[in-house]
C-alpha atoms as a printed R data frame, in Angstrom:
    type eleno elety resid chain resno       x       y       z
1   ATOM     1    CA   UNK     A     1   7.635   3.839   6.588
2   ATOM     2    CA   UNK     A     2   8.441   4.558   2.934
3   ATOM     3    CA   UNK     A     3   6.553   7.034   0.769
4   ATOM     4    CA   UNK     A     4   4.941   4.396  -1.443
5   ATOM     5    CA   UNK     A     5   3.622   2.522   1.561
6   ATOM     6    CA   UNK     A     6   2.278   5.718   3.095
7   ATOM     7    CA   UNK     A     7   0.356   6.431  -0.133
8   ATOM     8    CA   UNK     A     8  -1.042   2.916  -0.114
9   ATOM     9    CA   UNK     A     9  -2.099   3.231   3.495
10  ATOM    10    CA   UNK     A    10  -4.033   6.374   2.577
11  ATOM    11    CA   UNK     A    11  -5.631   4.339  -0.199
12  ATOM    12    CA   UNK     A    12  -6.657   1.558   2.175
13  ATOM    13    CA   UNK     A    13  -8.022   3.990   4.745
14  ATOM    14    CA   UNK     A    14 -10.289   5.347   2.038
15  ATOM    15    CA   UNK     A    15 -11.211   1.801   0.954
16  ATOM    16    CA   UNK     A    16 -12.528   0.960   4.378
17  ATOM    17    CA   UNK     A    17 -14.746   4.040   4.543
18  ATOM    18    CA   UNK     A    18 -18.264   3.334   3.209
19  ATOM    19    CA   UNK     A    19 -19.487   5.111   0.067
20  ATOM    20    CA   UNK     A    20 -16.242   6.972  -0.405
21  ATOM    21    CA   UNK     A    21 -14.479   7.546  -3.704
22  ATOM    22    CA   UNK     A    22 -10.781   6.661  -3.691
23  ATOM    23    CA   UNK     A    23  -8.382   8.947  -5.534
24  ATOM    24    CA   UNK     A    24  -5.413   6.925  -6.844
25  ATOM    25    CA   UNK     A    25  -2.100   7.532  -8.572
26  ATOM    26    CA   UNK     A    26  -0.622   4.977 -10.962
27  ATOM    27    CA   UNK     A    27  -1.792   2.768 -13.814
28  ATOM    28    CA   UNK     A    28  -4.115  -0.045 -12.747
29  ATOM    29    CA   UNK     A    29  -4.700   1.402  -9.292
30  ATOM    30    CA   UNK     A    30  -8.333   2.362  -9.988
31  ATOM    31    CA   UNK     A    31  -9.239   0.501 -13.200
32  ATOM    32    CA   UNK     A    32  -8.689  -3.262 -13.203
33  ATOM    33    CA   UNK     A    33 -10.761  -4.017 -16.325
34  ATOM    34    CA   UNK     A    34 -11.265  -1.591 -19.222
35  ATOM    35    CA   UNK     A    35 -14.843  -1.444 -20.486
36  ATOM    36    CA   UNK     A    36 -14.728   1.885 -22.349
37  ATOM    37    CA   UNK     A    37 -11.995   4.285 -23.411
38  ATOM    38    CA   UNK     A    38 -11.354   7.555 -25.200
39  ATOM    39    CA   UNK     A    39  -8.178   8.816 -26.867
40  ATOM    40    CA   UNK     A    40  -9.648  12.122 -28.134
41  ATOM    41    CA   UNK     A    41  -8.114  11.703 -31.592
42  ATOM    42    CA   UNK     A    42 -11.397  12.890 -33.114
43  ATOM    43    CA   UNK     A    43 -10.499  16.390 -31.918
44  ATOM    44    CA   UNK     A    44  -8.642  17.436 -35.026
45  ATOM    45    CA   UNK     A    45  -8.429  21.212 -34.718
46  ATOM    46    CA   UNK     A    46  -8.229  23.840 -32.027
47  ATOM    47    CA   UNK     A    47 -11.478  25.485 -31.109
48  ATOM    48    CA   UNK     A    48 -13.751  22.421 -31.193
49  ATOM    49    CA   UNK     A    49 -16.588  22.849 -28.668
50  ATOM    50    CA   UNK     A    50 -16.380  20.353 -25.846
51  ATOM    51    CA   UNK     A    51 -19.947  20.772 -24.668
52  ATOM    52    CA   UNK     A    52 -21.043  17.746 -26.700
53  ATOM    53    CA   UNK     A    53 -17.954  15.589 -27.205
54  ATOM    54    CA   UNK     A    54 -18.663  11.824 -27.151
55  ATOM    55    CA   UNK     A    55 -16.348   8.869 -27.697
56  ATOM    56    CA   UNK     A    56 -17.101   5.173 -27.010
57  ATOM    57    CA   UNK     A    57 -20.358   6.180 -25.277
58  ATOM    58    CA   UNK     A    58 -18.424   8.449 -22.924
59  ATOM    59    CA   UNK     A    59 -19.337  12.120 -22.653
60  ATOM    60    CA   UNK     A    60 -16.523  14.531 -21.752
61  ATOM    61    CA   UNK     A    61 -17.571  18.141 -21.643
62  ATOM    62    CA   UNK     A    62 -16.797  21.567 -20.198
63  ATOM    63    CA   UNK     A    63 -17.392  25.234 -20.821
64  ATOM    64    CA   UNK     A    64 -15.365  26.694 -23.678
65  ATOM    65    CA   UNK     A    65 -13.538  25.279 -26.680
66  ATOM    66    CA   UNK     A    66 -10.797  22.673 -26.743
67  ATOM    67    CA   UNK     A    67  -7.111  22.954 -27.322
68  ATOM    68    CA   UNK     A    68  -6.207  19.697 -29.027
69  ATOM    69    CA   UNK     A    69  -2.633  20.298 -30.192
70  ATOM    70    CA   UNK     A    70  -0.956  18.913 -33.284
71  ATOM    71    CA   UNK     A    71   2.626  17.626 -33.158
72  ATOM    72    CA   UNK     A    72   5.048  20.366 -32.114
73  ATOM    73    CA   UNK     A    73   2.786  23.237 -33.184
74  ATOM    74    CA   UNK     A    74   0.250  24.955 -30.938
75  ATOM    75    CA   UNK     A    75   0.164  24.116 -28.084
76  ATOM    76    CA   UNK     A    76   3.867  23.128 -27.983
77  ATOM    77    CA   UNK     A    77   5.049  19.509 -27.972
78  ATOM    78    CA   UNK     A    78   4.190  17.779 -24.683
79  ATOM    79    CA   UNK     A    79   4.100  14.300 -23.070
80  ATOM    80    CA   UNK     A    80   0.673  13.516 -24.560
81  ATOM    81    CA   UNK     A    81   1.675  13.539 -28.227
82  ATOM    82    CA   UNK     A    82   3.994  11.883 -30.652
83  ATOM    83    CA   UNK     A    83   6.260  14.040 -32.796
84  ATOM    84    CA   UNK     A    84   4.262  13.163 -35.948
85  ATOM    85    CA   UNK     A    85   1.065  14.661 -34.549
86  ATOM    86    CA   UNK     A    86  -0.866  11.394 -34.917
87  ATOM    87    CA   UNK     A    87  -2.060  11.436 -31.342
88  ATOM    88    CA   UNK     A    88  -4.217  14.058 -29.699
89  ATOM    89    CA   UNK     A    89  -5.687  14.711 -26.279
90  ATOM    90    CA   UNK     A    90  -8.424  16.640 -24.544
91  ATOM    91    CA   UNK     A    91  -6.849  19.882 -23.412
92  ATOM    92    CA   UNK     A    92  -8.113  22.576 -21.119
93  ATOM    93    CA   UNK     A    93 -10.691  24.954 -22.599
94  ATOM    94    CA   UNK     A    94  -9.327  27.648 -24.851
95  ATOM    95    CA   UNK     A    95  -8.713  30.683 -22.677
96  ATOM    96    CA   UNK     A    96  -9.476  28.785 -19.493
97  ATOM    97    CA   UNK     A    97 -12.785  28.174 -17.750
98  ATOM    98    CA   UNK     A    98 -14.268  28.534 -14.298
99  ATOM    99    CA   UNK     A    99 -16.509  25.504 -14.878
100 ATOM   100    CA   UNK     A   100 -16.019  21.813 -14.200
101 ATOM   101    CA   UNK     A   101 -15.009  19.104 -16.650
102 ATOM   102    CA   UNK     A   102 -17.819  16.519 -16.648
103 ATOM   103    CA   UNK     A   103 -17.397  12.801 -17.390
104 ATOM   104    CA   UNK     A   104 -20.398  10.461 -17.696
105 ATOM   105    CA   UNK     A   105 -21.670   7.639 -19.866
106 ATOM   106    CA   UNK     A   106 -24.202   8.398 -22.602
107 ATOM   107    CA   UNK     A   107 -26.350   5.326 -21.888
108 ATOM   108    CA   UNK     A   108 -26.809   5.655 -18.125
109 ATOM   109    CA   UNK     A   109 -24.196   3.048 -17.172
110 ATOM   110    CA   UNK     A   110 -22.743   3.656 -13.728
111 ATOM   111    CA   UNK     A   111 -18.942   4.005 -13.556
112 ATOM   112    CA   UNK     A   112 -16.869   2.293 -10.878
113 ATOM   113    CA   UNK     A   113 -13.337   3.160 -11.976
114 ATOM   114    CA   UNK     A   114 -11.809   5.958 -14.080
115 ATOM   115    CA   UNK     A   115  -8.173   6.551 -15.062
116 ATOM   116    CA   UNK     A   116  -6.523   9.031 -17.391
117 ATOM   117    CA   UNK     A   117  -3.138  10.495 -18.229
118 ATOM   118    CA   UNK     A   118  -2.890  13.848 -16.501
119 ATOM   119    CA   UNK     A   119  -1.545  17.228 -17.569
120 ATOM   120    CA   UNK     A   120  -2.556  20.857 -17.267
121 ATOM   121    CA   UNK     A   121  -2.222  24.170 -19.036
122 ATOM   122    CA   UNK     A   122  -0.617  26.069 -16.191
123 ATOM   123    CA   UNK     A   123   2.989  27.174 -16.449
124 ATOM   124    CA   UNK     A   124   4.791  29.913 -14.590
125 ATOM   125    CA   UNK     A   125   3.744  33.268 -15.974
126 ATOM   126    CA   UNK     A   126   1.698  32.088 -18.940
127 ATOM   127    CA   UNK     A   127  -1.154  29.755 -19.734
128 ATOM   128    CA   UNK     A   128   0.380  28.179 -22.862
129 ATOM   129    CA   UNK     A   129   3.846  27.067 -21.875
130 ATOM   130    CA   UNK     A   130   6.630  24.871 -23.190
131 ATOM   131    CA   UNK     A   131   7.393  21.243 -22.386
132 ATOM   132    CA   UNK     A   132   6.937  19.774 -19.813
133 ATOM   133    CA   UNK     A   133   3.247  20.378 -20.174
134 ATOM   134    CA   UNK     A   134   1.928  22.126 -17.096
135 ATOM   135    CA   UNK     A   135   2.809  23.136 -13.559
136 ATOM   136    CA   UNK     A   136   3.418  20.523 -10.880
137 ATOM   137    CA   UNK     A   137   1.946  22.872  -8.266
138 ATOM   138    CA   UNK     A   138  -1.468  22.520  -9.883
139 ATOM   139    CA   UNK     A   139  -4.048  20.370  -8.093
140 ATOM   140    CA   UNK     A   140  -7.183  18.501  -9.127
141 ATOM   141    CA   UNK     A   141 -10.473  19.119  -7.389
142 ATOM   142    CA   UNK     A   142 -13.083  16.393  -7.887
143 ATOM   143    CA   UNK     A   143 -16.646  15.404  -7.124
144 ATOM   144    CA   UNK     A   144 -18.524  12.156  -7.732
145 ATOM   145    CA   UNK     A   145 -22.297  12.119  -7.983
146 ATOM   146    CA   UNK     A   146 -24.685   9.182  -7.576
147 ATOM   147    CA   UNK     A   147 -28.483   9.234  -8.016
148 ATOM   148    CA   UNK     A   148 -28.500  13.004  -8.347
149 ATOM   149    CA   UNK     A   149 -26.561  13.632  -5.135
150 ATOM   150    CA   UNK     A   150 -22.912  14.270  -4.429
151 ATOM   151    CA   UNK     A   151 -21.307  11.055  -3.143
152 ATOM   152    CA   UNK     A   152 -17.758  12.265  -2.478
153 ATOM   153    CA   UNK     A   153 -15.442  15.178  -3.069
154 ATOM   154    CA   UNK     A   154 -11.804  16.003  -2.532
155 ATOM   155    CA   UNK     A   155  -8.618  17.553  -3.803
156 ATOM   156    CA   UNK     A   156  -5.230  16.113  -4.669
157 ATOM   157    CA   UNK     A   157  -3.739  19.015  -2.696
158 ATOM   158    CA   UNK     A   158  -4.527  16.931   0.401
159 ATOM   159    CA   UNK     A   159  -2.454  13.984  -0.885
160 ATOM   160    CA   UNK     A   160   0.257  14.635  -3.454
161 ATOM   161    CA   UNK     A   161   1.647  16.863  -6.181
162 ATOM   162    CA   UNK     A   162   1.114  15.147  -9.523
163 ATOM   163    CA   UNK     A   163   3.934  14.947 -12.105
164 ATOM   164    CA   UNK     A   164   2.922  15.572 -15.703
165 ATOM   165    CA   UNK     A   165   2.054  12.383 -17.553
166 ATOM   166    CA   UNK     A   166   0.971  10.541 -14.375
167 ATOM   167    CA   UNK     A   167  -2.050   8.238 -14.412
168 ATOM   168    CA   UNK     A   168  -4.703   9.668 -12.107
169 ATOM   169    CA   UNK     A   169  -7.664   7.533 -11.081
170 ATOM   170    CA   UNK     A   170 -10.892   7.347  -9.107
171 ATOM   171    CA   UNK     A   171 -12.641   4.240  -7.787
172 ATOM   172    CA   UNK     A   172 -15.838   3.760  -5.813
173 ATOM   173    CA   UNK     A   173 -17.179   0.351  -4.797
174 ATOM   174    CA   UNK     A   174 -20.722   1.758  -4.982
175 ATOM   175    CA   UNK     A   175 -20.113   3.412  -8.345
176 ATOM   176    CA   UNK     A   176 -20.914   6.924  -9.520
177 ATOM   177    CA   UNK     A   177 -22.950   8.432 -12.366
178 ATOM   178    CA   UNK     A   178 -20.906  11.595 -12.870
179 ATOM   179    CA   UNK     A   179 -17.326  12.659 -12.250
180 ATOM   180    CA   UNK     A   180 -16.557  16.392 -12.102
181 ATOM   181    CA   UNK     A   181 -12.958  17.637 -12.333
182 ATOM   182    CA   UNK     A   182 -11.100  20.945 -12.062
183 ATOM   183    CA   UNK     A   183  -7.385  21.657 -12.299
184 ATOM   184    CA   UNK     A   184  -6.316  24.927 -10.682
185 ATOM   185    CA   UNK     A   185  -2.986  26.473  -9.794
186 ATOM   186    CA   UNK     A   186  -2.032  29.271  -7.372
187 ATOM   187    CA   UNK     A   187   0.569  30.321  -9.982
188 ATOM   188    CA   UNK     A   188  -2.045  30.829 -12.696
189 ATOM   189    CA   UNK     A   189  -2.850  34.225 -14.145
190 ATOM   190    CA   UNK     A   190  -6.286  33.725 -12.540
191 ATOM   191    CA   UNK     A   191  -6.437  31.098  -9.762
192 ATOM   192    CA   UNK     A   192 -10.195  30.832 -10.244
193 ATOM   193    CA   UNK     A   193  -9.739  29.349 -13.717
194 ATOM   194    CA   UNK     A   194  -9.135  25.670 -14.382
195 ATOM   195    CA   UNK     A   195  -7.018  24.129 -17.159
196 ATOM   196    CA   UNK     A   196  -7.147  20.321 -17.027
197 ATOM   197    CA   UNK     A   197  -5.592  18.198 -19.767
198 ATOM   198    CA   UNK     A   198  -6.248  14.460 -20.120
199 ATOM   199    CA   UNK     A   199  -5.591  11.610 -22.533
200 ATOM   200    CA   UNK     A   200  -5.928   7.817 -22.659
201 ATOM   201    CA   UNK     A   201  -9.158   7.826 -20.659
202 ATOM   202    CA   UNK     A   202 -10.213   4.372 -19.385
203 ATOM   203    CA   UNK     A   203 -13.467   3.495 -17.615
204 ATOM   204    CA   UNK     A   204 -14.606   0.424 -15.679
205 ATOM   205    CA   UNK     A   205 -18.357  -0.239 -15.521
206 ATOM   206    CA   UNK     A   206 -18.477  -2.966 -12.876
207 ATOM   207    CA   UNK     A   207 -17.059  -3.311  -9.359
208 ATOM   208    CA   UNK     A   208 -14.007  -5.526  -9.065
209 ATOM   209    CA   UNK     A   209 -13.902  -8.645  -6.899
210 ATOM   210    CA   UNK     A   210 -12.159  -8.717  -3.540
211 ATOM   211    CA   UNK     A   211  -8.842 -10.622  -3.426
212 ATOM   212    CA   UNK     A   212  -8.785 -14.359  -2.727
213 ATOM   213    CA   UNK     A   213  -6.495 -16.316  -0.413
214 ATOM   214    CA   UNK     A   214  -4.604 -18.828  -2.564
215 ATOM   215    CA   UNK     A   215  -2.159 -20.112   0.043
216 ATOM   216    CA   UNK     A   216  -2.291 -19.580   3.782
217 ATOM   217    CA   UNK     A   217   0.898 -19.601   5.912
218 ATOM   218    CA   UNK     A   218   1.772 -22.909   7.561
219 ATOM   219    CA   UNK     A   219   2.501 -23.457  11.250
220 ATOM   220    CA   UNK     A   220   6.228 -23.446  11.986
221 ATOM   221    CA   UNK     A   221   8.745 -24.302  14.692
222 ATOM   222    CA   UNK     A   222  11.961 -22.333  15.133
223 ATOM   223    CA   UNK     A   223  15.058 -22.510  17.295
224 ATOM   224    CA   UNK     A   224  15.243 -19.733  19.854
225 ATOM   225    CA   UNK     A   225  18.464 -18.620  18.178
226 ATOM   226    CA   UNK     A   226  17.121 -18.903  14.619
227 ATOM   227    CA   UNK     A   227  14.711 -17.336  12.136
228 ATOM   228    CA   UNK     A   228  11.437 -18.387  10.550
229 ATOM   229    CA   UNK     A   229   9.383 -17.213   7.559
230 ATOM   230    CA   UNK     A   230   5.630 -17.212   6.979
231 ATOM   231    CA   UNK     A   231   4.445 -16.854   3.376
232 ATOM   232    CA   UNK     A   232   0.968 -15.943   2.107
233 ATOM   233    CA   UNK     A   233  -0.367 -15.868  -1.451
234 ATOM   234    CA   UNK     A   234  -3.380 -13.988  -2.779
235 ATOM   235    CA   UNK     A   235  -5.079 -13.680  -6.146
236 ATOM   236    CA   UNK     A   236  -7.115 -10.870  -7.649
237 ATOM   237    CA   UNK     A   237  -6.985  -7.617  -9.566
238 ATOM   238    CA   UNK     A   238  -5.355  -4.357  -8.579
239 ATOM   239    CA   UNK     A   239  -2.348  -3.435  -6.483
240 ATOM   240    CA   UNK     A   240  -1.961  -5.317  -3.199
241 ATOM   241    CA   UNK     A   241  -1.180  -3.848   0.185
242 ATOM   242    CA   UNK     A   242  -0.010  -6.492   2.658
243 ATOM   243    CA   UNK     A   243  -0.199  -6.230   6.444
244 ATOM   244    CA   UNK     A   244   0.874  -9.011   8.796
245 ATOM   245    CA   UNK     A   245  -0.764  -9.247  12.198
246 ATOM   246    CA   UNK     A   246   0.011 -11.020  15.489
247 ATOM   247    CA   UNK     A   247  -2.436 -12.463  17.983
248 ATOM   248    CA   UNK     A   248  -2.671 -10.340  21.125
249 ATOM   249    CA   UNK     A   249  -3.036 -11.599  23.748
250 ATOM   250    CA   UNK     A   250  -2.092 -15.180  22.858
251 ATOM   251    CA   UNK     A   251  -5.105 -17.452  22.411
252 ATOM   252    CA   UNK     A   252  -7.572 -14.557  22.344
253 ATOM   253    CA   UNK     A   253  -8.429 -14.652  18.648
254 ATOM   254    CA   UNK     A   254  -7.747 -10.896  18.512
255 ATOM   255    CA   UNK     A   255  -5.068  -9.603  16.139
256 ATOM   256    CA   UNK     A   256  -3.095  -6.362  15.886
257 ATOM   257    CA   UNK     A   257  -0.853  -5.034  13.107
258 ATOM   258    CA   UNK     A   258   2.857  -5.851  13.057
259 ATOM   259    CA   UNK     A   259   5.606  -3.374  12.196
260 ATOM   260    CA   UNK     A   260   9.106  -4.063  10.940
261 ATOM   261    CA   UNK     A   261  11.851  -3.805  13.544
262 ATOM   262    CA   UNK     A   262  12.579  -5.085  17.077
263 ATOM   263    CA   UNK     A   263   9.841  -6.968  18.917
264 ATOM   264    CA   UNK     A   264  10.653  -5.184  22.188
265 ATOM   265    CA   UNK     A   265   7.434  -3.146  21.918
266 ATOM   266    CA   UNK     A   266   5.349  -6.289  22.490
267 ATOM   267    CA   UNK     A   267   7.527  -9.183  23.731
268 ATOM   268    CA   UNK     A   268   7.641  -7.989  27.344
269 ATOM   269    CA   UNK     A   269  11.292  -6.967  27.315
270 ATOM   270    CA   UNK     A   270  12.359  -9.923  29.467
271 ATOM   271    CA   UNK     A   271  16.116 -10.344  30.013
272 ATOM   272    CA   UNK     A   272  17.751 -12.209  27.131
273 ATOM   273    CA   UNK     A   273  14.557 -12.246  25.045
274 ATOM   274    CA   UNK     A   274  14.199 -10.327  21.781
275 ATOM   275    CA   UNK     A   275  13.501 -10.695  18.087
276 ATOM   276    CA   UNK     A   276  13.400  -8.714  14.861
277 ATOM   277    CA   UNK     A   277  10.487  -8.559  12.398
278 ATOM   278    CA   UNK     A   278  10.947  -7.926   8.680
279 ATOM   279    CA   UNK     A   279   8.558  -8.141   5.741
280 ATOM   280    CA   UNK     A   280   5.520  -7.027   7.754
281 ATOM   281    CA   UNK     A   281   4.225  -5.175   4.647
282 ATOM   282    CA   UNK     A   282   4.997  -7.917   2.112
283 ATOM   283    CA   UNK     A   283   3.655 -11.383   1.353
284 ATOM   284    CA   UNK     A   284   6.557 -12.983   3.292
285 ATOM   285    CA   UNK     A   285   7.048 -12.305   7.006
286 ATOM   286    CA   UNK     A   286  10.281 -13.171   8.833
287 ATOM   287    CA   UNK     A   287  10.812 -13.326  12.584
288 ATOM   288    CA   UNK     A   288  14.383 -13.827  13.779
289 ATOM   289    CA   UNK     A   289  16.272 -13.874  17.070
290 ATOM   290    CA   UNK     A   290  17.987 -10.547  17.715
291 ATOM   291    CA   UNK     A   291  21.420 -12.145  17.749
292 ATOM   292    CA   UNK     A   292  23.132  -8.815  17.107
293 ATOM   293    CA   UNK     A   293  22.137  -7.843  20.649
294 ATOM   294    CA   UNK     A   294  22.665 -11.288  22.184
295 ATOM   295    CA   UNK     A   295  18.924 -12.022  22.419
296 ATOM   296    CA   UNK     A   296  16.923 -15.140  21.619
297 ATOM   297    CA   UNK     A   297  13.304 -15.846  20.792
298 ATOM   298    CA   UNK     A   298  11.122 -16.841  23.733
299 ATOM   299    CA   UNK     A   299   7.608 -17.917  24.722
300 ATOM   300    CA   UNK     A   300   6.308 -14.410  23.970
301 ATOM   301    CA   UNK     A   301   7.041 -15.020  20.284
302 ATOM   302    CA   UNK     A   302   5.230 -18.368  20.262
303 ATOM   303    CA   UNK     A   303   1.911 -16.937  19.076
304 ATOM   304    CA   UNK     A   304  -0.204 -16.964  15.912
305 ATOM   305    CA   UNK     A   305   0.359 -14.757  12.865
306 ATOM   306    CA   UNK     A   306  -1.806 -13.968   9.838
307 ATOM   307    CA   UNK     A   307  -1.702 -11.763   6.718
308 ATOM   308    CA   UNK     A   308  -4.284  -9.301   5.389
309 ATOM   309    CA   UNK     A   309  -4.185  -8.256   1.713
310 ATOM   310    CA   UNK     A   310  -6.122  -5.193   0.605
311 ATOM   311    CA   UNK     A   311  -6.834  -3.679  -2.812
312 ATOM   312    CA   UNK     A   312  -9.340  -1.081  -3.986
313 ATOM   313    CA   UNK     A   313 -11.673  -4.054  -4.495
314 ATOM   314    CA   UNK     A   314 -11.683  -5.187  -0.868
315 ATOM   315    CA   UNK     A   315  -9.576  -7.311   1.452
316 ATOM   316    CA   UNK     A   316  -8.886 -10.938   2.373
317 ATOM   317    CA   UNK     A   317  -7.295 -12.490   5.462
318 ATOM   318    CA   UNK     A   318  -5.423 -15.764   5.748
319 ATOM   319    CA   UNK     A   319  -5.959 -18.290   8.494
320 ATOM   320    CA   UNK     A   320  -3.612 -17.805  11.427
321 ATOM   321    CA   UNK     A   321  -0.393 -19.834  11.641
322 ATOM   322    CA   UNK     A   322   1.091 -20.904  14.975
323 ATOM   323    CA   UNK     A   323   4.765 -20.279  15.731
324 ATOM   324    CA   UNK     A   324   6.486 -22.615  18.196
325 ATOM   325    CA   UNK     A   325   9.859 -21.759  19.747
326 ATOM   326    CA   UNK     A   326  12.234 -24.427  21.023
327 ATOM   327    CA   UNK     A   327  15.541 -24.202  22.837
328 ATOM   328    CA   UNK     A   328  18.469 -25.136  20.648
329 ATOM   329    CA   UNK     A   329  21.219 -25.164  23.290
330 ATOM   330    CA   UNK     A   330  23.366 -28.065  22.079
331 ATOM   331    CA   UNK     A   331  24.292 -29.215  25.575
332 ATOM   332    CA   UNK     A   332  22.959 -27.645  28.808
333 ATOM   333    CA   UNK     A   333  26.042 -28.865  30.728
334 ATOM   334    CA   UNK     A   334  28.388 -26.825  28.502
335 ATOM   335    CA   UNK     A   335  26.463 -23.710  29.422
336 ATOM   336    CA   UNK     A   336  29.132 -21.208  28.398
337 ATOM   337    CA   UNK     A   337  29.677 -22.998  25.093
338 ATOM   338    CA   UNK     A   338  33.453 -23.258  25.392
339 ATOM   339    CA   UNK     A   339  33.523 -26.964  24.516
340 ATOM   340    CA   UNK     A   340  34.257 -28.171  28.052
341 ATOM   341    CA   UNK     A   341  32.145 -29.117  31.068
342 ATOM   342    CA   UNK     A   342  33.580 -27.640  34.259
343 ATOM   343    CA   UNK     A   343  33.045 -25.148  37.092
344 ATOM   344    CA   UNK     A   344  32.901 -22.240  34.664
345 ATOM   345    CA   UNK     A   345  29.640 -23.653  33.311
346 ATOM   346    CA   UNK     A   346  28.170 -23.860  36.827
347 ATOM   347    CA   UNK     A   347  29.097 -20.243  37.470
348 ATOM   348    CA   UNK     A   348  27.663 -19.100  34.124
349 ATOM   349    CA   UNK     A   349  24.459 -21.066  34.628
350 ATOM   350    CA   UNK     A   350  23.760 -19.737  38.116
351 ATOM   351    CA   UNK     A   351  24.544 -16.165  37.037
352 ATOM   352    CA   UNK     A   352  21.874 -16.468  34.351
353 ATOM   353    CA   UNK     A   353  19.466 -18.409  36.575
354 ATOM   354    CA   UNK     A   354  19.623 -15.865  39.413
355 ATOM   355    CA   UNK     A   355  19.092 -13.024  36.959
356 ATOM   356    CA   UNK     A   356  16.032 -14.770  35.500
357 ATOM   357    CA   UNK     A   357  17.684 -14.795  32.078
358 ATOM   358    CA   UNK     A   358  15.834 -16.829  29.441
359 ATOM   359    CA   UNK     A   359  19.008 -18.768  28.646
360 ATOM   360    CA   UNK     A   360  18.692 -20.488  32.050
361 ATOM   361    CA   UNK     A   361  15.399 -22.081  30.935
362 ATOM   362    CA   UNK     A   362  17.299 -25.210  29.898
363 ATOM   363    CA   UNK     A   363  14.223 -27.446  30.064
364 ATOM   364    CA   UNK     A   364  12.358 -24.985  27.738
365 ATOM   365    CA   UNK     A   365   9.141 -25.019  29.754
366 ATOM   366    CA   UNK     A   366   8.836 -21.226  29.717
367 ATOM   367    CA   UNK     A   367   9.834 -20.800  33.372
368 ATOM   368    CA   UNK     A   368  13.124 -20.396  35.247
369 ATOM   369    CA   UNK     A   369  12.990 -22.481  38.413
370 ATOM   370    CA   UNK     A   370  14.383 -25.498  40.249
371 ATOM   371    CA   UNK     A   371  13.480 -27.807  37.395
372 ATOM   372    CA   UNK     A   372  16.111 -26.072  35.259
373 ATOM   373    CA   UNK     A   373  18.730 -26.555  37.993
374 ATOM   374    CA   UNK     A   374  17.938 -30.266  38.088
375 ATOM   375    CA   UNK     A   375  18.228 -30.624  34.297
376 ATOM   376    CA   UNK     A   376  21.494 -28.676  34.235
377 ATOM   377    CA   UNK     A   377  23.191 -30.650  37.032
378 ATOM   378    CA   UNK     A   378  21.997 -33.998  35.677
379 ATOM   379    CA   UNK     A   379  23.815 -33.255  32.434
380 ATOM   380    CA   UNK     A   380  26.787 -31.608  34.178
381 ATOM   381    CA   UNK     A   381  27.420 -34.558  36.547
382 ATOM   382    CA   UNK     A   382  27.468 -36.904  33.559
383 ATOM   383    CA   UNK     A   383  30.233 -34.764  32.130
384 ATOM   384    CA   UNK     A   384  28.259 -33.840  29.034
385 ATOM   385    CA   UNK     A   385  25.005 -34.569  27.187
């Protein structure tokens, strides 16, 4: 499983937990519609108190005074600012602070999503360091509050180290009234102090809608030696995580997650039977005969498949599509496929038939029995098909 997928799976696990705030990484992962924003350009000089800073009906405050930075002066040039000094950001409090940074609306609106560009004031050995701005070993602690009570809390130390300039976000389907943040570092001159920097703050004031199924996969038939694809399409906001599922057991209406790779973990491991799954975490699933190992698809693969798409806004599931598998042996009489019909085919057929190999199921009824012998010899005695 790749790193991006693992991060998304952590995201989805949090999504499914009730009344839990999701901590995200990446633009658009937490905020799918921008209702309010702050760029902090009103902070024109160092030393401006942040206990009462308001922009676009958003309050951002903390103990101490701000470092706002101007061009390449003090603090030094960093990812948040253009070289001409026209852009500014909310920096950590001057001299550091042991308090929390507080974000809330000024008119009582509940927030559902928050994103901002992240940095910090911690560098190795000194608080005000050179570009790049901050120390990647720093972590963000956070709390969300709703109706006067803490709703969720956490730390990015449990998930990832955050590169400077990353977009950090928080989303809660139930919303929150206050977001508290701290950025600490074990390398700081005082690990109890916090030094968060942020810019390009964006806030969403309404929950986003769950994804919609636009196209459901269609039923398909495939040769036992071939490959088949199922495709799903979803609409909606946010980043999608796809997960294909298979029905287990067949006809039960119960579904379990699929993984990429050989189907041997669930196809019974019968002689001559085997397939390979790819695209289990995308919108397009493929199931193919494992021809590299001389295996074909069998009745165990003839089941239903469906796709689940999940975002921070919720999830949607397609209808299930049935896969049918048919035998594509061109001529049962030429069992060994050498282009002739002779005793070698009889020997090859009975070797497979006695071993219970799926290739001996020449009548494709899912069983290996006398009926297959009859079909084989009927074709063989005619000298072909």
